[in-house]
Residue frames as qw, qx, qy, qz and C-alpha x, y, z in Angstrom:
[[0.041, 0.339, -0.797, 0.498, 6.13, 26.76, -23.79],
 [0.545, -0.340, -0.748, -0.168, 4.20, 24.00, -22.08],
 [0.184, -0.304, 0.468, -0.809, 2.24, 24.98, -19.00],
 [0.798, -0.118, 0.090, -0.584, -1.20, 23.22, -18.83],
 [0.354, 0.231, -0.906, 0.005, -0.88, 19.64, -17.77],
 [0.089, 0.097, 0.902, -0.411, -2.44, 16.88, -15.63],
 [0.493, 0.068, -0.187, -0.847, -5.65, 16.61, -17.68],
 [0.857, -0.090, -0.383, -0.334, -6.39, 12.94, -16.88],
 [0.077, -0.428, 0.822, -0.368, -5.81, 10.64, -13.98],
 [0.696, -0.160, -0.634, -0.296, -7.11, 7.48, -12.37],
 [0.363, -0.363, 0.647, -0.563, -8.26, 6.05, -9.06],
 [0.722, 0.060, -0.596, -0.347, -8.75, 2.29, -9.34],
 [0.135, 0.198, -0.863, 0.445, -7.86, 1.05, -5.83],
 [0.434, -0.489, -0.746, -0.127, -10.53, -0.75, -3.80],
 [0.290, -0.794, -0.103, -0.524, -12.46, 1.41, -1.37],
 [0.802, -0.574, -0.110, 0.128, -10.93, -0.27, 1.69],
 [0.724, -0.003, 0.005, 0.690, -7.44, 0.53, 0.60],
 [0.100, 0.633, 0.099, 0.762, -8.38, 4.17, -0.07],
 [0.562, -0.760, -0.106, -0.308, -9.89, 4.38, 3.48],
 [0.852, -0.378, -0.071, 0.355, -6.81, 2.71, 5.05],
 [0.602, 0.280, 0.059, 0.745, -4.25, 4.82, 3.16],
 [0.033, 0.545, 0.042, 0.837, -5.88, 8.13, 4.00],
 [0.164, -0.191, -0.738, 0.626, -7.12, 7.20, 7.42],
 [0.296, -0.316, -0.349, -0.831, -10.74, 8.16, 6.54],
 [0.288, 0.121, 0.690, -0.653, -13.65, 8.42, 8.95],
 [0.630, 0.372, 0.271, -0.625, -16.99, 6.98, 7.91],
 [0.781, 0.289, 0.548, 0.078, -18.05, 5.01, 4.89],
 [0.072, -0.519, 0.500, 0.689, -16.13, 5.33, 1.57],
 [0.695, 0.511, 0.504, -0.043, -17.89, 5.10, -1.77],
 [0.121, 0.756, -0.401, -0.503, -15.54, 5.46, -4.72],
 [0.905, 0.301, 0.301, -0.011, -16.08, 3.22, -7.72],
 [0.637, -0.216, 0.411, 0.616, -12.93, 2.48, -9.83],
 [0.415, 0.886, 0.056, -0.200, -12.14, 5.20, -12.44],
 [0.800, -0.028, 0.334, 0.498, -9.59, 4.64, -15.12],
 [0.370, 0.305, 0.317, 0.819, -9.76, 7.93, -16.98],
 [0.132, -0.771, -0.483, 0.393, -10.96, 10.80, -14.92],
 [0.371, 0.414, 0.322, 0.766, -11.37, 13.97, -17.05],
 [0.019, -0.066, -0.236, 0.969, -11.98, 17.69, -16.32],
 [0.476, -0.149, -0.073, -0.864, -15.50, 18.82, -15.32],
 [0.705, -0.208, -0.647, -0.204, -16.32, 15.28, -14.12],
 [0.652, -0.670, 0.175, -0.309, -17.06, 14.43, -10.45],
 [0.689, 0.284, -0.592, 0.308, -14.11, 12.91, -8.64],
 [0.726, -0.582, -0.340, 0.138, -13.15, 12.04, -5.15],
 [0.216, 0.642, -0.379, 0.631, -11.24, 14.46, -2.84],
 [0.657, -0.407, -0.554, 0.308, -10.29, 14.21, 0.78],
 [0.015, -0.626, 0.159, -0.763, -10.63, 17.08, 3.33],
 [0.081, -0.078, -0.769, 0.629, -11.17, 17.61, 7.00],
 [0.196, -0.650, -0.698, -0.226, -14.91, 17.43, 7.72],
 [0.039, -0.492, 0.115, -0.862, -15.89, 21.02, 8.79],
 [0.666, -0.514, -0.014, -0.540, -18.23, 19.43, 11.42],
 [0.955, -0.280, -0.049, 0.087, -15.87, 16.74, 12.58],
 [0.360, -0.790, 0.451, 0.207, -12.19, 16.30, 13.50],
 [0.678, -0.092, 0.667, 0.294, -11.42, 13.51, 11.00],
 [0.063, 0.328, -0.581, -0.742, -10.95, 13.19, 7.31],
 [0.645, 0.413, 0.569, -0.300, -13.76, 12.43, 4.87],
 [0.285, 0.026, 0.700, 0.654, -14.02, 11.66, 1.19],
 [0.398, 0.629, 0.321, -0.586, -16.31, 13.86, -0.92],
 [0.537, 0.402, 0.573, 0.471, -17.23, 14.00, -4.61],
 [0.028, 0.763, 0.036, -0.644, -16.53, 17.32, -6.28],
 [0.661, 0.734, 0.152, 0.031, -16.42, 18.72, -9.82],
 [0.696, -0.190, 0.227, 0.654, -12.92, 18.77, -11.31],
 [0.256, 0.486, 0.256, 0.795, -12.19, 22.40, -12.37],
 [0.243, -0.432, -0.541, 0.680, -12.35, 25.02, -9.60],
 [0.031, -0.715, -0.419, -0.559, -15.16, 27.52, -9.80],
 [0.209, 0.054, -0.452, 0.866, -14.33, 30.42, -7.39],
 [0.009, -0.583, -0.718, 0.381, -17.19, 31.56, -5.22],
 [0.105, 0.654, 0.075, -0.746, -17.21, 34.90, -7.01],
 [0.190, -0.046, 0.744, 0.638, -17.34, 33.52, -10.56],
 [0.449, 0.208, -0.086, -0.865, -20.09, 34.64, -12.86],
 [0.882, 0.143, -0.130, -0.430, -20.77, 31.21, -14.22],
 [0.883, -0.277, 0.379, 0.027, -19.69, 27.64, -13.92],
 [0.803, 0.569, -0.026, 0.175, -17.67, 27.75, -17.20],
 [0.067, -0.867, 0.462, -0.176, -14.79, 29.29, -15.23],
 [0.779, -0.399, 0.481, -0.055, -13.98, 25.80, -13.90],
 [0.903, 0.380, 0.144, 0.137, -12.96, 24.37, -17.28],
 [0.447, 0.770, -0.260, 0.375, -10.02, 26.78, -17.28],
 [0.241, -0.691, 0.515, -0.447, -8.95, 25.99, -13.70],
 [0.964, -0.102, -0.234, -0.073, -8.33, 22.32, -13.61],
 [0.756, -0.050, -0.257, 0.600, -4.69, 23.07, -12.49],
 [0.224, -0.975, 0.012, -0.004, -3.23, 25.83, -10.32],
 [0.624, 0.492, -0.388, 0.467, 0.48, 26.80, -10.71],
 [0.703, -0.512, -0.382, 0.312, 1.96, 26.22, -7.24],
 [0.500, -0.011, -0.110, 0.859, 4.53, 29.02, -7.51],
 [0.066, -0.224, -0.113, -0.966, 1.82, 31.74, -7.96],
 [0.388, -0.498, -0.755, -0.176, -1.22, 30.23, -6.20],
 [0.359, -0.506, -0.491, 0.611, -0.76, 32.39, -3.06],
 [0.060, -0.291, 0.081, 0.951, -1.09, 35.57, -5.20],
 [0.141, -0.188, -0.715, -0.659, -3.80, 34.56, -7.65],
 [0.463, -0.112, 0.196, -0.857, -7.37, 35.77, -6.77],
 [0.791, 0.001, -0.411, -0.453, -8.82, 32.43, -7.87],
 [0.810, -0.038, -0.566, 0.147, -6.71, 30.32, -5.55],
 [0.220, 0.438, -0.532, 0.690, -5.16, 32.40, -2.69],
 [0.556, -0.378, 0.325, -0.665, -8.06, 32.09, -0.25],
 [0.962, -0.018, -0.184, -0.199, -8.48, 28.39, -0.96],
 [0.642, 0.354, -0.541, 0.411, -4.74, 27.93, -0.30],
 [0.082, -0.426, 0.520, -0.736, -5.26, 29.38, 3.06],
 [0.533, -0.111, 0.498, -0.675, -8.50, 27.69, 4.12],
 [0.873, 0.219, 0.230, -0.371, -9.71, 25.04, 1.72],
 [0.147, 0.535, -0.809, -0.192, -6.94, 22.58, 0.91],
 [0.911, -0.009, 0.222, -0.347, -7.63, 19.03, -0.04],
 [0.324, -0.360, 0.830, 0.277, -6.01, 15.75, -1.17],
 [0.749, 0.365, -0.226, -0.505, -6.90, 14.20, -4.49],
 [0.698, -0.268, 0.664, 0.014, -6.46, 10.38, -4.19],
 [0.595, 0.642, -0.359, -0.325, -4.75, 8.88, -7.16],
 [0.805, -0.267, 0.501, 0.173, -3.01, 5.68, -8.31],
 [0.573, 0.086, 0.529, 0.620, -1.90, 6.95, -11.71],
 [0.263, 0.812, 0.116, -0.508, -2.01, 9.88, -14.09],
 [0.721, 0.406, 0.429, 0.363, -1.51, 10.38, -17.83],
 [0.037, -0.794, 0.189, 0.577, 0.63, 12.71, -19.80],
 [0.787, 0.561, 0.249, 0.062, 1.28, 12.98, -23.57],
 [0.454, -0.468, 0.411, 0.637, 4.68, 13.14, -25.30],
 [0.513, 0.755, -0.066, -0.403, 4.76, 14.90, -28.67],
 [0.765, -0.068, 0.541, 0.342, 6.22, 12.71, -31.42],
 [0.160, -0.167, 0.512, 0.827, 5.97, 15.11, -34.34],
 [0.241, -0.294, -0.627, -0.680, 3.05, 16.62, -36.16],
 [0.578, -0.403, 0.024, -0.709, -0.11, 15.91, -34.35],
 [0.817, -0.077, -0.571, 0.019, 0.97, 12.46, -33.12],
 [0.254, -0.618, 0.515, -0.537, 1.37, 12.03, -29.37],
 [0.614, -0.010, -0.785, 0.085, 2.17, 9.05, -27.17],
 [0.555, -0.673, 0.052, -0.486, 0.31, 8.88, -23.80],
 [0.447, 0.249, -0.760, 0.401, 2.14, 7.66, -20.71],
 [0.670, -0.659, -0.300, -0.165, 0.99, 6.48, -17.34],
 [0.229, 0.498, -0.553, 0.627, 2.84, 7.79, -14.33],
 [0.736, -0.584, -0.172, -0.295, 2.64, 6.44, -10.81],
 [0.487, -0.692, 0.520, -0.120, 4.51, 5.05, -7.87],
 [0.288, 0.465, -0.828, -0.120, 7.17, 2.43, -8.53],
 [0.091, -0.002, 0.955, -0.282, 5.30, 0.02, -6.18],
 [0.236, -0.375, -0.687, -0.576, 1.88, 0.85, -7.70],
 [0.204, -0.446, -0.707, 0.510, 0.65, 2.24, -4.41],
 [0.008, -0.883, -0.454, -0.118, -1.84, 4.96, -3.77],
 [0.392, -0.074, -0.112, 0.910, -0.70, 8.58, -3.59],
 [0.027, 0.841, 0.485, -0.237, -2.22, 12.08, -3.40],
 [0.325, 0.499, 0.165, 0.786, -2.14, 15.29, -5.36],
 [0.135, -0.355, -0.414, 0.827, -2.27, 18.52, -3.52],
 [0.039, 0.583, 0.615, 0.529, -5.59, 20.16, -4.33],
 [0.081, 0.135, 0.294, -0.943, -7.68, 23.25, -3.47],
 [0.003, 0.503, 0.839, 0.209, -11.45, 23.43, -3.38],
 [0.122, 0.073, 0.157, -0.977, -14.15, 26.07, -3.34],
 [0.207, 0.521, 0.814, -0.152, -17.95, 26.38, -3.27],
 [0.067, 0.012, -0.321, -0.945, -20.00, 28.29, -5.91],
 [0.334, 0.455, 0.691, -0.451, -23.71, 29.14, -5.87],
 [0.188, 0.271, 0.676, 0.658, -25.65, 29.16, -9.11],
 [0.225, -0.209, -0.131, -0.943, -28.56, 31.39, -10.04],
 [0.652, -0.364, -0.545, -0.383, -31.01, 28.85, -8.61],
 [0.482, -0.693, 0.327, -0.425, -29.35, 28.88, -5.33],
 [0.993, -0.100, -0.041, 0.049, -27.71, 25.43, -5.67],
 [0.292, -0.807, 0.497, 0.128, -24.15, 25.02, -4.35],
 [0.912, 0.359, -0.170, 0.105, -21.46, 23.29, -6.43],
 [0.557, -0.701, 0.393, 0.209, -18.22, 22.22, -4.82],
 [0.793, 0.587, -0.111, 0.122, -15.21, 21.99, -7.16],
 [0.692, -0.590, 0.263, 0.322, -11.47, 21.47, -7.02],
 [0.550, 0.779, -0.302, -0.004, -8.20, 22.06, -8.75],
 [0.937, -0.158, 0.010, 0.312, -4.88, 20.23, -8.76],
 [0.167, -0.911, 0.284, 0.246, -1.61, 22.12, -7.97],
 [0.883, 0.388, -0.016, 0.265, 1.32, 21.71, -10.41],
 [0.379, -0.813, 0.310, 0.315, 5.07, 22.33, -10.05],
 [0.290, 0.684, -0.609, -0.278, 8.27, 21.92, -12.07],
 [0.952, 0.113, -0.232, -0.166, 8.73, 18.45, -13.50],
 [0.644, -0.543, 0.529, 0.104, 11.06, 15.95, -11.87],
 [0.075, -0.480, 0.763, 0.426, 13.58, 13.95, -13.96],
 [0.372, 0.220, 0.901, 0.030, 10.98, 11.28, -14.83],
 [0.361, 0.767, 0.480, -0.225, 8.47, 13.83, -16.29],
 [0.099, -0.720, 0.206, 0.655, 10.92, 16.19, -17.82],
 [0.186, -0.154, 0.756, 0.608, 11.19, 14.35, -21.13],
 [0.075, 0.539, 0.812, 0.212, 7.42, 14.42, -21.57],
 [0.114, -0.874, -0.327, -0.341, 6.34, 17.73, -19.97],
 [0.322, 0.415, -0.385, 0.759, 7.89, 20.60, -18.07],
 [0.457, -0.389, 0.311, -0.737, 5.29, 20.51, -15.28],
 [0.413, -0.132, -0.901, 0.021, 3.92, 17.78, -12.99],
 [0.571, -0.673, -0.285, -0.374, 1.17, 17.54, -10.37],
 [0.131, -0.585, 0.605, -0.524, 2.25, 18.26, -6.86],
 [0.790, -0.180, -0.584, -0.057, 2.47, 14.82, -5.08],
 [0.372, -0.662, 0.424, -0.493, 2.42, 14.90, -1.30],
 [0.403, 0.134, -0.877, 0.225, 3.96, 12.12, 0.81],
 [0.573, -0.551, -0.597, -0.110, 1.83, 10.60, 3.59],
 [0.496, -0.322, -0.392, 0.705, 3.93, 12.38, 6.14],
 [0.051, -0.004, 0.053, 0.997, 2.55, 15.70, 4.73],
 [0.213, -0.521, -0.723, -0.400, -1.15, 14.84, 4.60],
 [0.352, -0.674, -0.565, 0.320, -1.95, 16.12, 8.08],
 [0.220, -0.425, -0.012, 0.878, -0.23, 19.53, 7.70],
 [0.023, -0.083, -0.521, -0.849, -1.74, 20.11, 4.28],
 [0.305, -0.517, -0.711, -0.366, -5.23, 19.31, 5.48],
 [0.362, -0.458, -0.558, 0.590, -5.00, 21.07, 8.85],
 [0.072, 0.835, 0.384, 0.388, -7.23, 24.13, 8.86],
 [0.480, -0.824, -0.074, 0.291, -5.19, 25.59, 11.65],
 [0.509, -0.282, 0.370, 0.724, -2.35, 26.23, 9.24],
 [0.388, 0.828, 0.405, -0.024, -3.39, 29.22, 7.27],
 [0.170, -0.784, 0.346, 0.486, 0.01, 30.77, 6.61],
 [0.814, 0.567, -0.055, -0.113, 0.65, 30.35, 2.82],
 [0.193, 0.744, -0.637, 0.065, 4.41, 30.26, 3.35],
 [0.528, -0.315, 0.749, -0.248, 4.14, 27.17, 5.59],
 [0.798, 0.259, 0.513, -0.181, 2.09, 25.15, 3.14],
 [0.629, 0.747, -0.173, -0.126, 3.75, 26.28, -0.05],
 [0.136, -0.654, 0.744, 0.021, 7.00, 24.76, 1.16],
 [0.677, -0.010, 0.728, -0.105, 5.36, 21.41, 0.46],
 [0.704, 0.642, 0.223, -0.207, 4.73, 22.19, -3.15],
 [0.068, -0.677, 0.659, 0.320, 7.89, 20.79, -4.77],
 [0.660, 0.344, -0.587, -0.318, 8.70, 18.16, -7.35],
 [0.892, -0.316, 0.249, -0.209, 8.27, 14.56, -6.03],
 [0.351, -0.546, 0.726, 0.227, 11.29, 12.20, -5.94],
 [0.694, 0.413, -0.388, -0.445, 11.52, 10.64, -9.38],
 [0.155, 0.336, -0.924, 0.099, 13.31, 7.61, -7.88],
 [0.347, 0.119, 0.784, -0.501, 10.01, 6.56, -6.26],
 [0.620, 0.498, 0.151, -0.587, 8.07, 6.70, -9.50],
 [0.416, -0.038, 0.786, 0.455, 7.77, 4.88, -12.86],
 [0.490, 0.511, -0.046, -0.705, 6.24, 5.48, -16.23],
 [0.418, 0.031, 0.858, 0.298, 5.08, 3.35, -19.09],
 [0.249, 0.088, -0.427, -0.865, 3.30, 3.92, -22.48],
 [0.420, 0.335, 0.747, -0.390, -0.42, 3.30, -22.75],
 [0.312, 0.453, 0.719, 0.426, -2.90, 3.07, -25.64],
 [0.047, -0.097, -0.151, -0.983, -4.36, 6.22, -27.25],
 [0.340, -0.533, -0.753, -0.184, -7.68, 4.85, -25.95],
 [0.360, -0.529, -0.468, 0.609, -7.13, 7.14, -23.03],
 [0.140, 0.059, 0.215, 0.965, -7.35, 10.11, -25.35],
 [0.363, -0.404, -0.489, -0.683, -11.13, 9.93, -25.32],
 [0.220, -0.284, 0.575, -0.735, -12.79, 10.74, -22.00],
 [0.821, -0.069, -0.052, -0.564, -15.71, 8.44, -22.72],
 [0.812, 0.124, -0.564, 0.082, -13.35, 5.49, -22.46],
 [0.355, -0.613, 0.483, -0.515, -13.15, 4.62, -18.79],
 [0.986, -0.077, -0.054, -0.139, -11.98, 1.02, -18.43],
 [0.760, -0.486, 0.331, 0.277, -8.90, -1.03, -17.51],
 [0.748, 0.426, 0.251, 0.442, -7.60, -0.85, -21.10],
 [0.098, 0.970, -0.018, 0.220, -6.84, 2.85, -20.49],
 [0.365, -0.825, 0.422, -0.090, -4.09, 2.03, -18.05],
 [0.961, 0.004, 0.243, 0.134, -2.75, -1.14, -19.63],
 [0.243, -0.660, 0.505, 0.501, 1.00, -0.97, -20.66],
 [0.815, 0.555, 0.158, -0.056, 1.69, -1.33, -24.33],
 [0.574, -0.227, 0.408, 0.673, 4.67, -1.61, -26.68],
 [0.315, 0.746, 0.013, -0.587, 4.41, 1.35, -29.03],
 [0.818, 0.457, 0.312, 0.155, 4.41, 0.51, -32.71],
 [0.532, 0.751, -0.089, 0.381, 7.56, 1.35, -34.65],
 [0.478, 0.299, -0.435, 0.702, 10.65, 3.12, -33.15],
 [0.415, -0.655, -0.522, 0.355, 10.33, 4.18, -29.59],
 [0.100, 0.953, 0.118, 0.260, 9.90, 7.91, -29.20],
 [0.555, 0.307, -0.342, 0.694, 13.02, 9.89, -28.50],
 [0.476, -0.830, -0.286, 0.053, 13.24, 11.22, -25.04],
 [0.348, 0.758, -0.266, 0.484, 15.64, 14.15, -24.75],
 [0.597, -0.095, -0.557, 0.569, 18.15, 14.15, -21.93],
 [0.316, -0.848, -0.379, 0.194, 17.29, 16.26, -18.90],
 [0.380, -0.672, 0.131, 0.622, 20.49, 18.22, -19.50],
 [0.493, 0.300, 0.536, 0.617, 20.25, 18.61, -23.30]]
């Protein structure tokens, strides 16, 4: 059964658009990324603990809980299952107190075609606009006393657009939910978990991309470019089959 997902995404919008969309305070520095992979640094948005506004920070993708023995734990925690995050020791405290937004303008998922062959697809908004994953973050201290901030992306049941490719999808929050999700004053898990549901498939689109995205060292516009797959188009089963 498929569980793990959301292993690559992109953030290519210009910095001023990121700042405007997420109503950020201060300077924004986020170079375009076309193929963000686990354990790499990536942008997240949170309430500044010293201020009242939102700020953009760079954190390591793959949450390392504060109590973890070593940093390798993060490679196994790039995603958190929304339905159980409130009970899991790795995520429950972060769900109460350390929530964040992960700014995105597209993400990739792979459809199995038979054997080892897979076709990658780009998923995003129908109007190509920015959006946000629901994320959690934590701070871990290494043996040298250095702090490392890291994050994970919450996932939920796939909507109709994703269902033919994977049975899970990242939790996508609408702009109307940003403030509640980031508000440190809301620390009741029941209140915030009500937001963790499949996003409306009618507002999204998908298209096939090159297998160039398979390799994390490839980080350029070709990773997100739409292609026409060679040969017969892959069969996508009906949602109700």
